[in-house]
C-alpha positions, 0 to 999 in steps of 0.5 A: 443497504444504508438504512440503520438497524432498528436496534442499536448494537451497543445495547446490553447483550450476552457475550457470544461464545466462540467455543460453541461450535462443536456438536449442536451449533444452536443450543436449544437450551438457550430460549433467547437464541431459539426465539430469535432464530425462529424470527430469522428463519421466518424473515429469510423465508419471506425474503426468498419467496419475495418477487425481485421488486419487493426484496428490498423491503424484506431485507430490513427484517433479515438484517434486524434478525441477524443483528439480534442473533449475532448478539447472542451466545452461539449466534455465530455458529447459528448464522454459519449454519444458515449461510446457504439459506441466507445467500440463496435468499438474496441477502447480499444481492446488490451489495459489495458482498454479492461476489465473495471472490472479489472481496478484499481482505484489507477492507473487512476490518474497516467495514466492521469498525465503520460504526454503520450497523448494516455494514457490520451485520452484512460483513459479519454474515459474509465472513460466517458464509465463508466459514461454511464454504471453507468447511464444505458445508455448501458450494458457492459458484464464485469461490472455492473452499480453499479460496474462502479459507485463504481469504479468512486467513488473510482477514485474521492476519490483518486484524491479529491484534483483535484476537489478542487484545481487548478494545481500547477506550476509544473503541469502547466509546466509539463502537460500544458493544460492536467492539466486542461483537468484532472480537467474538466473530474473529475468535469464532472464525480463527477457531474454525480455520486454525491459528496456524494458517492465520500466522502463515498468511500474515508472514507471507503478506509481511514478506510480500510487502517487504520485497517491494522495499517501501520507505515506510515500514512502521505498520510492518514493524508494529505487526512483527512487534505484536507477534513477538509479544504474543509468541512470548505470552504463555496464554497465546498458542500460535502453534509452530506456524509462520515460517520466516517469522523468526527472521523478521523478529531477529532482524529487529530485536535480536540480530546477533548474540550480543542483543539476542535477549533484546537488552536495550540500546544502552546495554548493547552500547556498553557491550560494544565498548568491550569488543575487539575488532574481530567481534565488532566485524562479526556484529557488523556482518550480522546486522548488514545481512539481516538489513539487506535480507528483510529491508528492516533495520534494528535500533541496535544496528543504528547503535552499532553504526554510530559506535563504529563511526566514533570508534572504529570507522574501518568497520563501517562498510561491512556494517552497511553491507556495501557493494563495491560501488558503495565502498568506493563512495564511502572511501571518497567521501568519508567525512560526509558519510560519517557526519550523515550517520551522526546527524541522521541515524538514531535508534528512533530513525534506524530505518534510514540506515538502509536508505544510506547504504542504498544511496552509496551503492547507487553511486550518486555522490559522484554527481557533482551537485550531490555532495555539496547539497547534502552538506547544505542540508546538514547545516539547514535551519528549518523554519518554525512552521516546518519544525512544528509540523515535523514535531507534530508528526514524528515527535520531538526526538530526534530533532526535526532537522535530523528526522528530515535528513534521515527521510531524505537519505531513505528517499535518495536510497529508495526512490521506488519506495515512496508512497502517497499514503491515504491521500489523493496525491498520487501526482506529487508522490510520483514526482518525488519518486521521479526526482529521487530516481532521475534528478536527485539534486533537484529533489534536494533543492526542493527540500531546501526551499520548503524546509527553509522558506516554507514555500516552493516556486515552480514555473509553468510556461515561463510564469512563476507559481508559488505554493503559498499563493495557490488556492488549494490542491487535490488534497482537502487537508495536509497529509500526515501519514507520509515519510518525512520528505513527502510530509514536507513537500506534498502539500506544496506540490499538490497546490502547485499541480492543481494550479497548473491544471487550473491554468489549462482551463479552457484548453481542448483535451486533457490538461496533463498534455501541458502539466506533466512535462512542466511539473515533472521535468524536461525529460518528460516527453512532449508528445502526448497520447490519450484514448479517452475523449475528455468531453464524453469519457468515450474511448477514441482512436484505440487502434492508433493509440495502441499502435503508437504505444507499441512503437514508442515503448515495445523493443520489437517496434521501437528499434530496440530502443531502451527507455532512457528516462522514466515517463509519466503515464495514466492508468485506468485502475480496475478492481478484481472484478475488472470494474472501473475504479478511477484514473491513477498516475504511475511511472513507466520505468522500463520495458524488458523480457522477463525470465520466461521471455515474456515482454513486460512493462515495469512501472512505479505505482505510488499507491503504497502497494504495487501488488494489485488484482485489476481483474480479468486475469490482470494481476500486477506482479511485484516479485518473481518476474524480473522486478527490481525492488519497488517495481510492479510489472505486467505483460505488455499487452495487459499493461496496455489494456489499462493504459489511457495516457502516455508520453512519447518522443515526437521525433522517434516514430517507431514502427506502428504499422508492423504491430500485428492486428491480432495483438491489437485485438487482444488488447482491445478485448481486455479493455472491452471486458473491463473499464471500457465496457460502457465507454464505446457508446455515449458516456458522460464520465470525463477523463479528467475524473476527480481527486486522485484520479487525475494522472 
């Protein structure tokens, strides 16, 4: 559906009335609506009766008519009433909306704001179809009423600001009337399914993300802030829903009685100065519990910790909520920790306090290179170009060097919280996570090179590669939606990674056989397995590939050998309909039995959110299956069904011959029903893929 609508949605129209939903959904007293509904019904009937080979030509009239109806008062209710007829006539055939059970709530907002008129009309009509399904007005073979209601709740939760705020100036200029159409649509949907369920879904989604403990929480804090504002607005009724919302709001704005009314950090600081030791300890414990409960850090917490460092450092372990390991680390290196707090922890960078606490709990300060490396980082002078990039991305306050130091504390404390943002740079994000997890002093050295010299030099098979000499990487522009360390390093790493791939041009097979160990480190195993032929894209040697994976990673077939170092791997990502999406780089972290005794692979996915539905019952877990914060997990056979590249130790052979044939057949069944469906015969897709596809 790429054609433009005949009429522009930005033209003068009447405002849709979201309240015209009870009684007669299509008011007969509105002549304009009555006329346009007659046109829509006639176009729908023509589409329904048309032979399949002429349906495309009939869709145009339906889309034009839908556009005109949506622009009228009562239009949403009228389309909802005709949802079954529109669906049955074939309006959605051949589009992404043909299977409502695989639609993704997060895509609805961007589709409606795309500015593409056909996309807007189809998306809006699809949402109204789901309203009708949720209300039980017609039964759809692929989605239940409960699932339709849940989907709509998630859509509204992710677009909550649209319900309560008018269009911004940029929206009005870019989208015109469509900006108001979106708000009218969401208001109608919200009235039909209720605001209570919207808020419940939103809070559930926020907690699901926070359980993964990402480094970047700006979107979450922004959403919590907006909800807090809406709840205080007497004109907005959110009901009594949203269990768990108070924990989020108080974690940011009113953690203790001394800041309950959100007085501002200056007032809070003055209150601290009048507290005795017992009161300060009470404050410290309250903030620490909230931080470790939610993964969010309040600006008031940063104010408290800075005050304690300057006036009562004995309260610092309590304020950070440290484990015994963390307390020992702090006792051993108090001067360094105090300096890190004063340099990096500010109300604007409060989130890095959580990273500092986890860094101490990891005990990595006891590794000989770490303490001197952090002192070096504190004294580091950033190059002018780096200072400019940091300032453009994060603003001038605090100082870019402090911002970078805070980001480094976050990454060292939360190595599995690294995300690639909206960038095709999964390899670089994976490398940063692996180094923070497994080789933190190397990461610290990388940061120095990039920050001081604005250059990184790595080696590939003995030859130096400079990030400034490379002709370009996977990303077409420098990423901006990243944490401070990633913002600094990813452009350099992306160019070096691409140069390593170019150096492998002409070699047989997949270049990652040579690139992954050179790019990530000596501990990336040298034996390389792939089940895709690079030249044809066809599946090859599946039985041997799967047996070798069991023999390398499954405790029952590798001599019960735990994984020592995280290993790079590549997966074939599929959507919720099990259709192939692309190749993606992940890290295998460990293989272990979950609390129910199911053997699972626990892995790191740099794609910001590990919880993904890959279709055919393959749903990545992020909590409840023994996952640690930041890990995704799948049962061993389901993970193996999406795996297409892995590394192994060539001297540890395991017992591939002992893997039962029925286990292999079950995994192959998963493959044949998903990304391997069209790869058994000749297929021209290459294993090299493009952009973010390469692992």
